[in-house]
Every structure is written in structure tokens, then in C-alpha cells.
N, C-alpha and C positions, 0 to 999 in steps of 0.2 A: 023388023026394025031395031027392036031392044037387043036381039042377039048382036047386030052390027055394031051397036054402041058399045056392048062389052068388049068385043073384039077390039075395038080401037083404045078402050081404056086399059087395057092389059099392056101395051107397049108404053103407054105414056106413064103409068104407075111405074114400071120397070125403069124408065128413064129418069124419073123423079126420084127414086130410091137410089139409083146408081150416082146422081149428082149429089145428093146427100150424102152418101157414103164418102165420095171423092173430096166433098167440101170439108167432112168432119175428120177426115183422117189426119194423123200428126204429119206437119209439114218436114220436109228434108232438111236435116241439119248440117250446116255448112261445115266443111273440115278442110283442112290443108292436107294435101297428099303428096308423097313422093315415091319415086320409081326405086326398086331395089335394084343395084348396079353393082358392077365389078370396077375395082381401080385400085390403085395404090393405097396401101393401108400401112401405117407406122405407129408403133406403140412406143411412147416415150414419157419421159418425166422430166418437168420443168422446175427449175428452182434457180435462185439467185446465188451468186458467188462472188469471189473476188481474187485478184492476183496477189501472190505472195512469192518470195524467193525460195529455192530448195534449199540452198546454203548461205544465209547471211553471214556476215562476221560483225561481230561487236568488239571493238579495239578497246581495251581497258588500260588503265595506268599500270604498268608492271611494278611500279614500287611508290611508297608514299612521298610526295613531294610537291612541288609548286608549279601548277599548270601555266605555261603560257597560253595568250589568247590564241584560240584556233581560227585559223584564217580562212580554211577551206569552208565551202558552202554545199548546201545540198544541190545534188546534181552536177558536182564538179567530177571530172574524170580523173581517176587516179591509176597510177601504175604499180606494179609490185617493186617493192624498195623505196617507193616515194616517202619522204616524211610527212606524216600525217599532224603530228603535234609534238612539242617539246616539254620537258620537265626540267625544273631547277630545285637543287636542294631546298629542303624545307627551311624556312627562317626560324632563328631562335624565337622563343616566347618572350614577349615584353616583361621586365621587372617591374617590382613595386619600389616605392620610394627608399625603403630600408635597404632593399638588395641592390638597388642602385648606387647608394652611398657605399655599401660594401664592396660593390665593384670597383669604384673610383679608389677606393682605399687599397685594394689589391693592386691597382695599376701604379699607385704611388710606390707603394711597398715594394713592387717589382722594379720599379725603375731605381729606387734607392740601392737596392741589391745589386743591379746592373753597374752602377757608378762604382761602388765599393768592390766590385770582383775586377772592374777594369783599373782601379787603381791598384790593386793586389797584382794584376798581370803587368803593370807597369813597373812595379818594384821588383818583381820576379826578373823581367827584361834587364833592368839594370844589374841585378846580381849576376845574371848569366854573363853579361858583357864584361863585368869586372873580373868574374873568374876565368873567362877565357883570356884576357889580357895578362892576368897573373900567371895563369898557365903558360902563355906564350913567353914571358920574361924568365919564368924559372926554367923553362925548357932550353932556353938561349944560354943561361948560366951553366946548366947541367952539362951543356956540350963543352964548356971550357972548364969543366971541373970545379965550378965555383960553389955548388950547391950539392948535397948528398942526393942519392936516388930517391930516399924515403920522402924528402921535400916535394920532389916532382911527382910523386905518385899521390901525394896529399892534394896538391891542386889539381891534378887530373880527377880526383874523386870529387873535389869540390866543384868543378866546371861541369861534370856529368850531372850531378845532383841539381845544380842551378838550370841547367837544360830541362830536366824533368820537371823541375818546379814551374819552369814558364810555360810548357806544354800543358800542366794541370791548370794553371791560372787562365790560359787561353780557352781551354774547355769550359771552365766555368763562366767566362764571359759570354760564350754562345749559349750556355745554358740558360743564363740570366736574360739574354736577348730574347730566346723562345718564350720564356716566362713573361716578359713585358708583353710579347706579341699576343699570347694567349689572353692576358689579363684585358688588353685593348680591345680585343675580338669579342670578348663577352660584354664589355661596356658598348662597343659600336652597335650590336644587335640587340641592345637591352630594350629598343623600342619596335622589335619586329621587323628590321629591315633586313633585305636580303642582300647578302655580302659578296658572294661569288656567282656571278652570272657570266662567267667567261665560257667559251665552247666547250672547254675540257670539263666543265662541271656539269653539262647539259646532257640529258639523255632523249635522244631522238628515236620515237616510236614509228616504224615504218609499215608500210601497206602490205599485207600478206599477199595479194593479187590484183590483177588488172580489173577495174570495176568502176563504180561511180559511189559519191557519197550519199547515202540513203538518208542518213539524220544526224544532227550534231547533240549528242546528249549533254556535251557541256561546251560552252561557247567562250565565256569569258575567263580571264586568269584569276587564279585562285588556288587554295591548297586542295589536293584531292588525296584520297587514300589508295592504297594498293588494291587493284582489282576492281576499282570504280570505273564504270562504264563511260567513256568519253565520245565514241564516234561509232556509226554503224554503216558498213560499206558492203558492196554486194556486186555481182555480175549480172546485169539484167537478160543476158542471153540465157540464163538459167531459169527465166520466169516460168511460173506454172499457175494452175487456178485451183483454188479449193471450194468446195461446194459442201456444205453441211445438209446431207439429205435426212429425211426421216428414215428411221431405222428399217421400217415396212419396205421403203423403196431402194434402201441401200443394199439389202439382201438380194435384189434382183439384178444389181449392177455387177460386172466382173471386169476385171483388168483386160484391156484391148478393145473394149466397146467404143463405138464411135460416138462423138459428143459434137453438137453444133453449138457455138458460141454466139449468141446475139446480143443486139442492144448494148455493145460495148463502146459505141461512139464512132466507128468506122462505117465506110459505104457499104461493106459486104460482111456476112458471116464468116466466121473463123471455122475451120476444121480442127478437131482435138481427138484425142483418144484417153481413156481411163488408164492411169498409170497404177494406182493402188487404192484399194478400199481398207481404211485402217479398221483394225480389229476392235478398238475401245470406242464407245459411244459416250456421249455426255448429255445432260439434261439443260434444255433452255426454255425459258418462259416466252410464247409468243406474244404478238402485239395483242391478242384478245385475252391473254392471261392464262392460257392453255399451257399444261407441262407437256412438253415434247421431248422424245429421245432423238438425237440427232447423231450421224455419223460422219466424220469427215472422209471426204472423197477427193484424190489428188488427180489433176488432169494436166497432160502435156500438149502443147501446142503442135500440130502436124502441119501447119503453113510455115511458109519462110519466115526467118526473121523480119524480113522488110515489110511484111504484110500487117505484123503488130507491133513495131518498133516504137509506136507512140504510147503504148502501154507501160506502166510503172508499178510498183508494188502498192497493193491497197485499192487498186482501182476495181470498180464494180463491172459485172458481166452477169449475162443470164446465160445457163447451161441447159441445153436439151439432150437429154442422155437417150439414144436410140436402143431400146430394149428388144425390139422386134420390128420386121419389115417383110413385106408381101407385096409384089407388084401387082398381081391380079387377085384381090380379094373380094369376098362378096360382102357387102357393108350396107348399114342402115343408119339413119341418124339415131343418136341415143334417145331422142325425146320421144320416140316411137315405141320403146319398150315400157311395159308396165307389167305388174305382177296381179295374176288372177288365181286365186285358189292356190297359192303358193307356188305357181310355175309362172315363168317369164312367158309374156304374149305379146301379140301384136294385132292390130285390126287390118285385114286385108281387104281392100276394095274389089267387090265382085258384083257387077250388075248394079252399081250406085248403092249397094248395099254393104255395111261393113260386117264381116266375117271374122270371129274370134278365131286365133290360131296361135298354138304354143310354139315357140321356137327355143333355140340353143345359141347362146352367144359366149365366145371365149376370151376376147381381147376389146379393149377399149382405146381410142385414139383422137383425144379432143371430142369432138361432137359425133364421131362415128363409132360404131360397134361392128365387130367382125362376127357375121352370121355362120355358125358351124353347121345348122341344120334347120328346116321349118320353111325355109323360103327359096324361091329361085330368081334368077335375074330376070327383070322385065316385070315383076308384079309390083303392085302399088300398094303401099301401106300408108295408114294415117299418122301423120306426125303431130304429137302433142294432144292426143284425143280428148275430147270434153267428157263430163260426167255423164251427160245425156246419151252418150253413144253406148250401146250395147250390142251383142251379138244379133246381127239382123236389122239393125236400125238403118232406116233408110237415110242417105247423105248425099250432099250437093258437094262433090269433091272439086277442089281448086289444086290443080297440079301445079308444084313449085320444084324448083333445083336447089339442092343445098351444095354450097362451096366452102 
């Protein structure tokens, strides 16, 4: 009887011990799992940029003068040869009280001299008329042998000298009149007034190309110096995009690479290509106060002008540089990768347990990593493994899809 009780106690003890072991063992750790899959993989660099013109024209005043009001406005279309703005001669500077009185005195003196030379010219005219009459009378008498030839020659000489004196007097009158005009002009512009605004005195600056007005650096009339910018014009069909990339990204960009322009305001993305990576970089302070080395990259539009005609210069865009693309790449989420003992590794789900496995990845695209070796399509890895998970840890995987 005792032996039968012992036989029955042994299974009961095993069952109790097993139950205790099962109850006391660590619970399965919940984990998010994803399948290793194949699909399109694009490595890219995203950066903000802005539109700019390849060859803008800044039109300046060719000479120092007085600018008339610029009537063209930003956005107005212009044609080659069209007048953009006009320049008048510079007005004379204003005079002080002493200089003003001196200018008035010079006018009075010039007018007095004019009256004097006009009187002198009138006297010379009378002398010439008297000499011509006497010469005519003496010539008539000489023909009748009433006077000698010497007397005729004497009056001819007096007539010629009277004519010359009259011409000199007339020239003096003209000179005096110019002096009066000069003195009056100096007095008239003594308050800085513009005196000659006729068309012959204007300088008309013309457009060098067909395009639009991008900006008016001067609008109101006023004095300008030679070489001072007045207006900026350009041809919007030559619009391009400038993106300042970090130097570590710029060295991976090559001319001819594809670029996708996004978030520019239109309904669809725009296709573009890299035209030039400039050889000189510059330093820029980021919003966080970090010094960054940036390199300008120039991008040309690949789509038709009608697709981006609403863009102007200085508009913001976002550029995605396509560095590398593969249609069928083995990929995993970037959150599944971690480093263990200096090696890149992942946890592979095998029979509801986490198994540590070293892997190699060579490229990244957003949330995806391209797997070079260590995994096969269809296997399941843990995304964002918790600190409690180690090699062999029992887990409760929850399969999700990453997109």
C-alpha cells in the first residue's frame, strides 16, 4: 500500500515542479517585428533651395545726371531696345547770397557791354554807308575826269575799311549776346533748377534683352552717379535652382544627376538635373548655432517651361538629389540595426526567440537600410529592440509593415 502511494506521489511532484518552473520563468518580451523584403531603394539627399536667374542684368546709370521717375514696375515685361529710364543733365548747385549778387552783377555788366557794342556797331554801319556813298559819287566824277585816280583809290580804301569795321562790330555784338546768355544762365540755375529738359538733352537707357523687371533699385527722380544701379531685369526662361549642400553631401553629387523638386507650390513634383557643383564652399551658421561648410549646387529644370512658369526668382523649393537607385534591393528598417561589440547586428526572430546576427549594410534611404549580407528575404527581424532583449530572449512578436 505504501509503495502505491509513492508511485502516485512521483508524477504529482513532477507536475508541481513543472508548474512552478513554468510559472517562474521570464515572461515573453513583446516586440515589433518586420519582414526582410526586397523592393525599390533610392539613396538621396534632401535640402532646401531657392530659384535664381543664371544671367540677371543690373542696369546702371551710364553717366552722372538727374534721373527721371522710373515708371516700369516689378513684373512688367520689357523688350530689347525698350527705354527703361531717362537721365537729364545734372542741375547746377545753388549759390550763396554773395555769389548770387555777384551773378546779378555779371548779368548787368554783360548787358551794359552788349548795349555798348550795339551802339558801336550802329556807328560803324553809318560810317560804312557814308563811305559807300562817297565812293560812288567819286567814281562817277572820275569817269567824267573831274577827280584824279588817287582820290578814287582813297575812297575805295576808306569804304573797304568801313566794311571790315562793321563786320568786327557785328561779331562783338554776337559775343556780347553770348556773354549775357551765359551770365543769365548762371543766375537762372542758382537755385538748383533744371534748365534744359528737351529731348535732345535726355539720355535714354535701353533694355539689353527681352525679359521682365525683377526689381527697381531706384524709383523716384533725383541725382544719380555714373555706375549707380537703377533697375534689375532678366529672362525668367533661364531660371535655375541653387541649393547649398553640406560639403560632405556635395562631394557625392555629380553633374547630370537627377533631382526631384518638391514642395514648391505646384500640384506635382518637378524633374531637374544637376548642372554644376561649384568648386568653392563657404561657412554658414545653422539655426542651432553650428558652423557648417556649404557648397552651392546649380540645378536646371528638365520639365517644360509651362509646368513651372509660376515660379520667379527667389522662390523656395525642396530638392531631392538621387544619389543611387536599385529596383530590387534587400532592405530593412534603420531602427532594426544596432551595434554589438563593434559590429552592426540585428535580432532575427526564430521560434519566438531573438537571435543575434551580424549584418552588413552599405546604403541608407530615409527609414530604410540596404542589406549587403547577413540576411535573406522573408526572414523576420525586430524593429527597435528593447534593452531587455538579448540573444535567446523569448519574445512575443507583433508583425508590422513599414512603408
